[in-house]
N, C-alpha and C positions, 0 to 999 in steps of 0.2 A: 145548360153543358153538362154531360159526365165529371162524375168526381173526379175522375184522370184525366179532364182538357183543361187549358188555360187560353185565354186570347192574351194577348199582347201587340202594341198600338204601339209601333215607333214611330215620336211625336216629333225625332230629326226629320222623318222621309214623308209624313205627313201633312199633304198641300190642299186642302181644303180650298184656296183661291184659283186654282188648278185643274181643277176637278167638277164634276155633279155627282158627289156624292154616288157614285157606280157601287159601292160599297154596302150603303143603306137602302138603295131602293131596289137592288138585288136581292137584299136578305130575305129566305124567305117566310122567318118570324114577322119581320117590317111589314111585308105584304099582307098578312093576316091582322096586321091592325097590332101589332106587340111592340115594345119599344127598346128593338135589342141593338141594334144600332144608332145611336143619337149623336147629338151634338152635344160636345164637354160643359158650357154652358159657362154661363158667368163666375159662377161658384167654384167654377175648378181649380182644386189645387195646384196643379203644375200644365204647362198645354195654354196651346188657345183657344179661348172658346168654341171658337165656328172648327175645331179637331173633332174628332171623334171619340165617342167611350162605345164600350164592346159591354154590354150586359151577359155576364158568362152564368149567371142564372138562365135565362131564357138560351142563349146560342146554341146551335145542334151541335158541333164539336165541329171534328176535323172532318166527319162522315161527309159535313154539308161543303165549307169551303171555298164558298159560293164568292164569300168579301174577298176571298186572298184572290182569286183568279181575277175578277171585274181591276182591284185595286188598282192607279197605272202607276205610283209610284212602289210598291212592293212593302207597305208601312203594314201590312198585317200578316201576323203568323197565327192560327191555332193551332195549336199542338195536344197530341197524346201525349200524356207524360207516364212512362214507363209503371208497370202495374204494380213493381215492387216497393213504390214509394207509397206506404201508409200511412204516415206522418203528415203535417203539415209543413209548410217552409218554415224555415230559421229565420227567413228575412226575407219580405214581399216590398219593394220600393214606392207600391201602390197597386190598384188593379191596372186591371192591361200592363202593367211592369216586371221588370225581371224579377223572378222569387227565385232564392237560394235556399238549396236542402242538405243538412248534413253540417259541420263543422272537425276539422282536424283538431288531433288530441296534442297537442306540446308535451313530453316528454321532458324530467329533470334528468337531463346529462347526458341528452340526444340529443342528436338535428333531426328534424322529422322535416320531410319535403312533400311540397304540393306539386302536381306536373298536370295537368291539363292545357286547353287551347284559352286564347284570350275572351273576353267577355263571358266566362262560365262563373266568375264569382270567386275568385282564388282571390283576390285584392279585397272585397267586401268583406270574407272569411277573417282577412288578417284584422280590416280595424273592429269587427267584433271583438276577437280574442286580445286587441291591443285598450280593448275600452274605450274606442275612441266613438262607438255607437252601438247603442242598445241594441239587441236583434227582436225585431217586433213578434216572432212565429207566427207570422201570414196577415196577421192584427194589424196592417195599416192604419187603420183608422184608430185605435185605440192608443193613447199613451201608452210606448213600450214600457216594460217592469223589468227588472233586473231579479226580482221573486218569480216572477212567473216564469224566467226564464231557467231560474234552477230548478224550480219542478223540474219543468220538461226534463232537463240533465241526470236529473237522481240516480243512481246507481252505477252513473260511466263515467270512465276515464276522466272527462271533463269537468264534471260536479265539483273535486277540489279544485282545481284550477280556477275556474270561472268563481267559486266562493272566495277565494283568498283575493282576486281581481276586485269584484261589489267592495271586501272590506277593506281595499286599498293596501292588503298584504301584497301585493305583487309590483314591482317596478319594470315598466317594458322600457324598452330600448329598439327604433323602428327606423329601416330605411327603406325609403320611400324607393316605390317603383319610377318613376319621370326623373331622373335627376337633375334633367335640363331644367327645371319647374326651380330649382333649386336657388338660382342668380335672383328670379320674381319675388321674392318671398324675403333674403338677405340681403345687405347691402353694406360691402367689406371685403374687406382679405382673406383667404385663405388661415393665416394665422390667430385673427378674431372669430372666425367660425370655430376650430376646430380646439381652441383651449380653453373653452367652454365647455366643451365634451368631458373636459381627462379628469375621470370620474376615478379609474381606476390606478392612475397612476405609469399607465401605459402608451399615452400616445406619442413618445419618443418613439418608440420600440418601432409603432404603429407605421411614423410615418418613414423609416428608413425600408422600413421592408415592403409598400409599399409603392417606395418610390416618390416620392411627392415633395422630399423638400424643396425642390429647385422650385414649385408655386406654392410656395408659402406667404411669400410677400405678396405673395397678385393678387388682383382684385378678381371675386370668387366668379365675377362675369366676364373676366376674360381668359380663363383656361377651357382643357377641349375636353370634349366629351370622357371621353377618356380620363381624367384629371378628375373631372368631378365625382365620375362614377367612381372613384378609388377616394377621394374628398369623404364623399359619403360613407363609406363603407368606417372609415377609419375612423369618422364621429359617431358610426353608430355604436359599435366597437370599443370603445375608450369607453363608455357608459360602464357603471356599473350596477349591473339592472339583471334581475331572474331569469326574462323572459326575452330575447332576442328575435325579431320579425323582418327576413332581409328579402324584400320583394324583387327579384331580378338582380343579380347582381354581377351576370356577364357582359353585358351589352357594353359596345366601346373598350371592350378588354380584349387583347390578345391571348392566346391559351395558355404562357407563361405567366402572364398576371394574373388570371384564371384559377391558378393552379395554387400561386401565391395565397390566393385570399381564400379558398377554399381550405389552405392550411391550418389560414388563421380561427375561421371560423370551428374548425376540427379541436386545434390546439383550446380555444374557448369552452365546448363542450366538454372535453375529457379534462377540464381541470374540477378535479374530486370535491377538494375542498368546498368550493362554490356550490355543485348541485344546479348547474344552469338549465335552461334550456331554449333552444332553439327553432325557429321555424322559417323556412327557405323555400320560397316561389320562386323556379327557375324551368329554363327552354332547353339549357343544355346539359344534354342526358350524359352524355361524358364526365360531367362536372358534380349533376344531381345523383351521379353512382357512384361517384368517388364518395361525395359527401356527406351522405341521408343514413340514417340507420334505419329506419321505417321511412312509408309512400302512402302518401292520398292520393289519387287517382280521381280529377274531375271531370267529369264530363256532362252530356246534355247538349242544349242548340243557344250558342252566343247570342247574348244577348234578351234572350229569353227566359232561360231556367238553367242551372247549373248544377248538379249533384255532387257533394263530398264521399266518396269511400270511407269506409270501415280500414284504419294503415294496415299495409300490407309490407309485405320482406319488398328489399329495394330492389333485387333484383327480377321478384315475380312481379311486383307493381310497373314494373317501366315494358319487363317480355309482352305484360296484358293487355299494355296499352299501345303497344306497335302489332299486336295481332290482335288487337282491336275487339278482343271479348273479354268480359271480367269474370273469371269462373266462378269465386263465391257469389258474385252480383248476378249471375247468369246473364247477364246484358252485354248484345253488342254493341258495343260506342261505333263503331266503323265497319264499311260493307266489306273490304280488303284490307291486312297486314302489311303492314311496311317488314319490307324484308332487305336483307345487304347481303350482297354476293359478293365474292370477287371474282369479279368481270376481266377479263381480260380485253388487253386494249383489241379496239374490230381492227378486222384484218388491213383495212386502206391504209392506217394508220401509221404500220411500220414502214411502211417504202415511202410514201409519195409526198415530198416535203411541199407545203404551202407559202412558208416565209423562211428565208434564213438571213438571220442579222448580224453584223457584225458588233465588234466590242464600244462597247456606250458607254460615257460618262457625260452626269449632269451635274453643277454646282449650281448654289443656292445664293453664290457668296464669299467672300472668304475670311474662313472664321465660321460658317454656313455650313449647314449637311451637304453631303457631296454624295452619290449612287455611281456607282462601276457595278456596267454587266456584260459579263464574258458572252462574246458570240455565241448562238445556236443558231436550232432548227426548230421549228412550230410545223408539226405534220398535218396533213390534208385529213379532214375529217377524224381529227382527236378531240378531247376534253382536257384542256390544261390545266393542274391546279398548282394555285401559286398560292405560298406561306410562308411566315416568317412574323417575327414582334414588331408591334405598333412602331410607327416611328421610323422603318428602315427600308423607306424608298417603295414599295409594292406598288401604291398610286401612283408615285411619278412617274414609274415604267410604264403604268399604262398611259398614263397621258402624252409620254411619246409616243410610243405606240399608236394612239387615237391622234397622235398632229394637233394637240392641246398645249404641248410643249417643244423647242428645239434641245436637239443634243447641245453638249460642249463640244466633245470631237464622236466620232464616231456620225456615219450618215443614215438616214433611214431613207430609204427610197421607196415606196410600199405602193406597189400597180397593183391597192387592192380597195375594196370598199369596206369600210370598218364600221359596226355599228358598237355604241358605247354606253357603258350605263355605270355614270360616277356615282364614288362613295356617298356624297352627302348631293342629296337629290333638293336641289331648290327648283321650284316651280310657285310664279308668281303670275302665271298667265289665267285670270276671270273667264275658264273653258272649261265644259262639261266634258267627265272623261270619255264618251262616247265619240264627242266632235274632236278631239286630241288625238283618240287613236287611229280614229278611221280617215286620219288627214294623214297619219303613218304610212298606212296601209292597203291598197284594192282589195285586199284579201278579208278587210274587217267585217265579221256579220257572219263570213262564209262557214260553212258547217266543219271543215277542217279548221277553220279559226278559232271558232268557239269550242270543240271537241279538246285542240290541243296547247288552245292558252287560255281561253279566258277562261274556262272551267276548272282547268287542274288552279290557275290563282283565283278562282274569284271572284272573279269581275263584273256578276252578274247583278248583284245586289247595290255598285255603286259607280253605276255605267251612265247616269242621269244625274250625279253628283260634279259639283264643282272642283276641278283637282286643291284649289285656294282653302276650304274646309275638310279635304281629305287628313287622315291620323298619318302616323308614321309609316303604321306594316300595311296600309291603304295606297299610302303616295311608293314606298316599294315595292308594291306586288304591280301597280301601274306603270313604272318605270322598267322594271321585268319586261313585263307584257310591250313595252315600246321598240325595246333594244332587239329581243326575237321578232316583232314584227317587219322590221326592218330588212331590206334582200343584202346581204352583207356577203363578205368571205370571210370573217374572220368578225366575232363578238368575243365583245371583252365585259365584261360583267364585275365589276369591283363592290363587292360584300352584298349577295344579295339576301343573305340571313338576318341584316339587320332588322329589327323590327317586329320579326316574325315570329310567331310561334312555334312549337314540335307540328303540329301539321303542319300549318301553312309552308314551313320550311322544306316538309318532306314532297309538297304539292309543288314548289318553285323546283326543286329539285329533280321531281319529275319530269316536271314540262319542263327547263333545261335538256336533261341528257336525250327526250324522249326526241325533241325539235334538231339536236344535234346527230342522232342516229337517223332521223327519219329526211334532213335534208341534205345529208352527208358535210353537215358543217362545219366548223370548226370554232372551239372558242374556247376561251380563257377566262376562269375563275378566281378569285383572289377573297378568299375567307378565311376566318379564323375558326367556325364549327367545321373538327374533324369530322363527324358524320358527316355533313354536305361533301365535305372533299372525297372522302370515303366510298359516297354513292356516286360521285359524279364522274372524278381524275380514271384517265387513262396514264398521265404521266406527272411531272411537280418539278416545280421551279423552285430552289429552295432560296430565299434573305437573309442573310446574318449579317451583321457587324455592331454595329454600337449607336442604338435608337435614338434618334434625332443628333447625332455626330455625323455617322459615316453608314452607308448600304454594299453591301455586295450581293449581288445576283449570279447566283451557279449557270448552268447551261439545263436543261430541260433532263429529267433522268427519269427510270422508270419507278414508280409507284413504290419497293419495296425500298430500294435504295435512297430516294428524295425521302421517305419518312424515316426510314433510321437516320439518316443524317440532322434532321431538323428535330427529333425526341430524343436523339445523342445532346446537343446541344441543350437541350430545356430538363436534360435529365428525367424524362418518361418513359415509361414502358406500355404500353397496350398489348392485350389480347383480344381475342374474339371470344365471344358467349356464344359454349358448345351447343345450345337449341335455338339460338337464331342469327348466329354469324354477327352479330351487333358488336362495332370497338367498345373495349372497355377497359378504362385506364384501371391499372395495376396500383395496389397499396403502395406508398413510399415505402422503402425496405422490407418489403414483401419476401417472402420465399419465392414467388415466381418473378418479382422486379427485379431480385439480386441474381436469380437463374440467366433472366435474359438479357441484364448489363451485361453479366461473365461472356455471354456469348456473341452478345454484340448486336442484336434482334430487338430494338424495341419496337417494332413495327409488326408486333402478332409474334409468338412462338408458334415452332414447330418449322 
């Protein structure tokens, strides 16, 4: 194989008991007597002995690609690496396995961000910098050695950090990516978990600012995802460390909670007396933009290889990522740019009413949460965004509209077909994805369905997997596809951005918006991602109140008025980037932030 190519075998997909080794039988080198594609054998370090192994020395590379086409399970990738990658990987998990090129550089007193898709090696980089893994520099058969790693990075900004790490002169605090795994590793209540982390004497303040005092005496396995995320962040920030690694800080949090977390991280980094470094992996571009001082972009082929660039300015890094072209690297990472436009509401949505609903109320019992909804109208062929804090009743409204809850006051008598994607996706059917989706629509597999739903949501590679084996992000994409595949008058999607990376969110947003426009469909989208709401919504429904106690839903209103009301309540102002039009949060108390607040323009100035 050419030096700039790699072969990757996905062992989760390789199913030798269900195929006839088409990859090996049709491989040109194999057919000339060479052993290019072989069984892994009994001595295999990982995988089933009957699964395949590809010799990268013999393989002809991407110019051949016959094995890729012949594999019935899409288990093989032959990839030409960018010619700019002159060095060996920083880490490779094994032959025919994922490779990582480059590492981010933590800087004392700064917040360093990493932006890139899932499966691209961001968490691998964090494990290496946290000292939890010794990078093997691509030699997966040799014992990894810190001396070789130090020699590799001699003369770079990473050398001093890695040297201090190997000499135990660096203390590290890390927040894991998947907070839902914490209850499996810790058996006790929140107080017991947090009190063992209070090394800076700051725990009480963190508990109050993150609003987790109500769950301090609850068992850790009984609290919600949003509460668990805030507990994990408090545990990380309460430690007295030199370097803090925070792997995804926004899942399960509303925008107000995200801003609080961003401010806490920023304050810790700005403490001149401590000279701490912070490394944050994040998919919420608005929060990453506000939080980080410098940014590394991660690109490549998810599950195959990842490249982490040298640091960039945050604005340039995000803009280049959205543009799909990295200037310094001279590298195209996406065929088309992601653009943000101030779209006018479609003509049909200004006049025709699809639903007129009355004042509604729903209570969960005396002393429990109560929701009050002001009556309003939802227009034909519009996308209605729904925003508000967690625990304020947005999902309750969705269930009322979908008919899975009955209101206590007011009547909903919709003569409509409603497709509903709930907030929490429970999948317990031992059923393949393709069988599940084909049971929903007769359009399954058709050219339009493939182009407008399957391709944007990247469903091709998971069609033959069982629903119960899917990751959170994969389940989300299947659930969105299932919702859009129904023949309905109203499509109701509750938090479609959850568990999706930036690229997947944009693809999901594109699929939803395009479906709405092409089908003259009416869509309601509940989400915390301002970028998604900004790209999708024609109008906005704003919730306020006291989370977990009472909620109030205002009637739908135009985007500008709705966002001004919503952001004013959060004390946050947005502007648009001059070059790309993307929403950017103004730094609190900055000149522009103060000016927009005086003018009452929280949602973009001008």
